[in-house]
Steps between C-alpha positions, in 0.01 A plus 500: 500500500435184706196513731564545877400180682152492653631420846707818498209726399280336763756578768525145634755218473574156646700469824575134562168342594345828602364762257425849627437846356810723498301814573318338793822372654679835488213680672399246765818315604741784574623341829660209326814673376665182396216393278464858371865508398451163336206621292665831418785295363244315287354831379848619407556179307168546317583857408832379364321236293259762361789723401676209334183417304459860389863530399492169314192617305678819402800294389267263312339794317845622398590148386174478303574829327850379423359178353255693278786718380710192432219342297456819296875522447517138383216564253677809371817298452299233316390763245859618471616144432237466226630819338861389533440154351253593225633831362774323299229285334287797387566695180373827357380484138467791257298477179694707245396668174706699252421827324431305180230302673317710755229242567354480846422147624128434465389369836169317538219728619515337843863604547435853379216522749723370781832663406417784258664561163865400453766755586533757221852591382625851558560719197879503543500118518368460146845552354797272537495169682188296585307626800278318751126512430417259780665329792438216739671232702595138467635204697798275429369142508808305387868549571586520129306824458137415427260770617121498535299821467162619371432486128359854506833629638691395185214512246600659166846584630753592233781459752521388861723616781535285813671632812620294797536619857880502476475757219564261209300602191400271213391704199421330168531830317871502585532120476227306317578188703485675837125443546283254310129429519472124547122488476176667606157387612237767451229290667676524836685829428837336563825513304844346542824684413858377492793726581849421378676298767856460362548219750378713789260345750211718610304464822149362429198552723344197670136419425242433771193283445226760450236241593641514854472879527265607780281809516647739757864395464770755420538611138809692390519672160823608331536698180558839343178696564506829310856402401627502860719190479493229768211628706367260764143527627326281756140388548302181540335250269148645483349217293606219268360319197360815339380443142255633241690828511601529135285423199614246242778370724543127550728498804401693811600427859596815686620566852354826631708716732492840666878536464554815294530413129535777244609545137850353483421215738360299208699180453666526840465250784247466776673311781417331827686573825755231405590690184340239272304592187123469546407707195602735218347846544265568213254786549316720746133588533428859588131541436561706188693771682864600487725227355670426832461269795166496678552193715406244233800341334494171310778253431499194273532198731843339513375155392373646172821702459714191551295281265497753218860621539627140506316425175637812333858431615483140383304542176462870424120489530209386714293195405155468654252213490161520329196281573246658266218593736293808578390515863319723748456534873191362672277714718389364839158426348659314207706289740184418692334385177800280419502365856862608558683746726775599259605457139533674162257449213624387157287719272647381172749245375687613189457254216806294410701615804648291786201534736255370240734215405520399867121493533437820698151639434328837535304495825773313686615662823874502571567430867874435494809535281744243635485557876392865471140580597323732256251757628522746210623513142824660614581190709466279192718729293771532768507123557520418127789743453711293739515228234693497174366437150496126435447409866188317612275713720249317726166676551259401775151584373133457582265390221134434570578509875761226462868552572747381238850570366600617153864503391594755233829520313553875458638654181708814457298814550554735208307753292365229271328293767388805699322641196291183481337602826523877484368544148743790469557439132170321430336841522689829479438760772198721432468877534509466878825305494319179596530158339182298556363151466165335567463232767184346648276776364721779632761739364835451672798739481803292407761770450539865600720711274792673673461875553128486414249677723369159606853399603544822697172441684603153602260289294640148502485200266225264607253784562150450357313777318143483627349811340590808294314826568255294711427270205580132576740339251574132448687493168795685353281598206259683734792668674665610174176653375477729803870581472467597133226753581692651794829602339657793685253468787525352847303184560394346830602139551349273761778254582527188711829380647539228762124505566493874563321737264603860451468792254782646291498778237725475193538729200469335159802586284 
């Protein structure tokens, strides 16, 4: 409500050139009827003004409430428009198995922790036609029927069934050409399918630039959670640029959201309020509890989805660049010693690979890749992945406190060149599921075997083994000797990763 003017509360007002108190005049000047009538008229006018002010405030409050309701209604309609425009672009995908091949898809331990074991077939479904052992969602990205989804949704599928919102079903058990797998990329957990178009044009979903996504903006998830087709949930973007979530994964750039994401949402879209794709829903984090939403959902950013899906559509696979370096983050104290405020340390340059040929040296600090500033190893990796094999990649580095530029022509990243750095096949995994190498007087873990206890406990490549059972070790020979005498027992490892030391117990197989 508007405040009542001070002059009214005070009981006085201006009368031409003369200003007098209303109360004083009414009590002391009763003989002057003319002037009294004049001032009473003024009082009446003032009372009318007060009433008008009060009534206008009441009307304003009603108008304000109406405006709030209108804003809420417009927002509600915006969500409805997103549903209306995007539902035709979303598909439901079923991973089918037959009775001859009752093989459940083997999800990575991370996905089993987030989502639980794949759906088990019912006893009466083991006879007859193939039955679904898993389900998820997908998004149409081209009008001729290309679909992007998660790799884990279609992994080890014998047959696939894709359903559209209009009820159309594409089943490659009934028609082998109905659904085809164009290509997969396990490193990003993405896959591209192609449904039979027969000249039909499908409605594709528009991509947003995920670099422009802001924390706090609306996030809308669509999918088939728990097999409830075309469910829309709403939240916000809780965080962006999440990485270091999965072990042994090259590509990680996740958008975090509190929009409800559950089993069946995998592969479906995360949208902005305009109905544009900002990510492909990938997994949830639930703190080890029930495999359902707990307010932490993660989607693969749309820029990664677009880059990878385009490569698969055009060439059937993903080609990534390789420089041939091993790097690590710098602690604040290390940066102080180098006299820099940011940067990533080149720990090792792989012999005979592009970085060495270009003159990069161990001890160099990478400050920039192209125009991208690098504060941690992830920044270098993400920036390099924007280039293609064969392209020249400019690195801004610091060497001996001098800034300089090194240009590296990247080669195709494949198992052969990766093994040069990882040592995966130079030394077979030991009885802990660890492949090791020696570097600068230390033992470094280069590879962690899938499904090993070390893998389950989150031990990562690049971790140093400082001591075993409180005994310092510097060579693989010393480590193997302790391992040989501890078969079947648990040993205590003192490990160092990213300048942090910690203890882990592992049982020797």
